[in-house]
C-alpha positions, 0 to 999 in steps of 0.5 A: 500500500502506498500513501499519497500526499494530497496537494489542495488549492482553494481559489476565489477571484473576488477574495481580497476585494469583494465581500460575498458568500463566495469569498467567505466560503473560500477563506473559511474552507482554506483555513479549515483545511489548513487547521486539519493538516491538509497541504492547502494553498488559498489563492485570492484575486486581490489584497495582501497575503494575511496568512502563510497559506495565502497567495495573491494571483493578479487579475483584472478585477471587476471594478478596474479601469482595465476591465471597463476598457476591455468591455468597451472594446469587445463585442458582447455578442461573441465574447460572453461565450469565452468568459469576457461578457461581464466585469465578473467574467473578465475577472474570472478569466484573467484570474484563471489564466494566471492561476494555471502557472501556479497550479502547474508549478506547485503540482496541485492535485485538487482545485476547489472553487465557486467561480464557474468560469475559473472551474471551466478554464482550469478543467480545460487546461487539465484535459489539454495536459497543461495542469494535473489538478482536478477542479471541483466546482462548488455550485453557488452561483445559479449556473444553468443546467447547460453549463453544469453539464460541462463540469466533471466534478460538481459539489451541489450545496444542498441535496435539493439542488442535486435532485433538481439536476437529476430530475432534469436529466443533468447528473453525473455519478462523480457529482456530490451534495455537501453543504457549506459549513460554519465555525460555530466556535466563532459564531455563537450567542453572546453580547454585542453591547459595544456595537449597539453603542457604536450604532447608537441603537437604544437598549430596548430596541427590537433589532432586525438584521439582514446581511446581503448585497445591498441591491433590489434584484435577488436580495430584495432590499427594497422589499425589506425597507417597505416591510419594515416601514409597514411594521412601524406604521402598524405599531407606531410605539414600537422601538425598532431598528433595522440594520442592513449589512452588505456589499456595495452594488451599483444601486446601493447608494440609491437604496440607502437614500430610499431607506433613509427617506422611509425610515429615518433614524430607524435604519442603519446601513453597514456597507462592506462591514468587516467579516471579522466583526460579523459575529457581533452583528448577529449577536446584536439581532433579535431577528435575522431576515433574508428576503431573497426568494431563491438561494443556493446556500447563503453563508449569512443564514448559517452565520445567523443560525449558529449565533442563535438568532431566529430567522425569517426566510421565504418559503423555499426548500433550501431556506427551510432546510437551512433554518430548520426548526428555528426559522419562520418561513413565510411567503415573501411575495405577499405584501405585509407578510414579513411585517406581520411576522416581525410584529409577532416576533417583536411582541414575544421575546420568549418565542425568540429565545426558544427559536434561537436555541433551536436554530443553533442546535440545528446548525450544530447538527447539520452544518458544523465545520468538522463534520462537513470538512470530513465529507469534503476530504472524502470527496477529495479522495474520490476525485483524486482516485476517480478513473485512476483505479486508485481505490481499487489498487488499495492506495490511500491519500493522506494529509501533511501533519504539522506540529500542533495540528491534528492531521486528518486522514482520508482512508481508501475505500 
């Protein structure tokens, strides 16, 4: 029997300059694998390397002048097919092309990404024999089935997504379903009095928090502002504050102005709020709200449940599965539905405490870091051995042990 040291890379073109679920996923996964003793590199598209495992890969990021200049020159009708039809596409393509040399020099075995164009380009490079890395796409960007057909190794983030693909006739035995995870030692219940004072929120206020890109489409921040306004109209004496934390989008300033007109001092906008401060933001919340009608598997919802916050979400299989018994699921296409639910929760502190406890227990059971990382490591073993006969030959894949870190071993099947 032989042992094989597995070399893994986790990459995200937006890491270092964008605050989204994809970037949080990449950072969390890279550091979790490092903690487990895996020989892992974390590659980011901007910023400084803040830890020994991090490397910055140069690219034309989505907000750069070079990207805008290139898009102004290229005919969109054709170049979108090769990944150059949008600012994010240019970022992914330039990142992936610069990534190839690093994959080759470091003889990476497994590349794990959520950027779909990066996955496609690196997969093609392997087929051409330029790199040895097998790419896993964690599907968090709502690509259509025609795109997914092209992907060799696909990690659906929920069983529901895998079943939807299978029902549509788009499925491969090399695909899997493994959820995102959350570090429940970082995101846990506690006090956030310092942040409350910083944001000038009264101690008796009912605090509603959302964490999402500040935009209309998909995240529906405009709907949230309208519903919170309905809440205040229905109960004028209620001391309540809405906190909206999220990344900047093209319509963010417009939504901030709208919120301030509608809600005045009852709303706080936190644009690009630092990730390291997010645990305190959730601890500040009496209720967490996510207004999107469809999601792949939002990290923010895991962060809220881990912190023991009751969550109000749309009635969709993914959100219901994630929120579990600590969530309230409603039809957010109905005007007044969210306002009514918030009114009920604001009046029942005991219910909020009970729901928060259920939310954390559900998160610990299903989305805790260690159990999910175990599944990811097992999938790495499968992908590495796939079509090699590795498992049949009795080979095993091991990770590099380090002093002070418990090395995880992925056993041969």
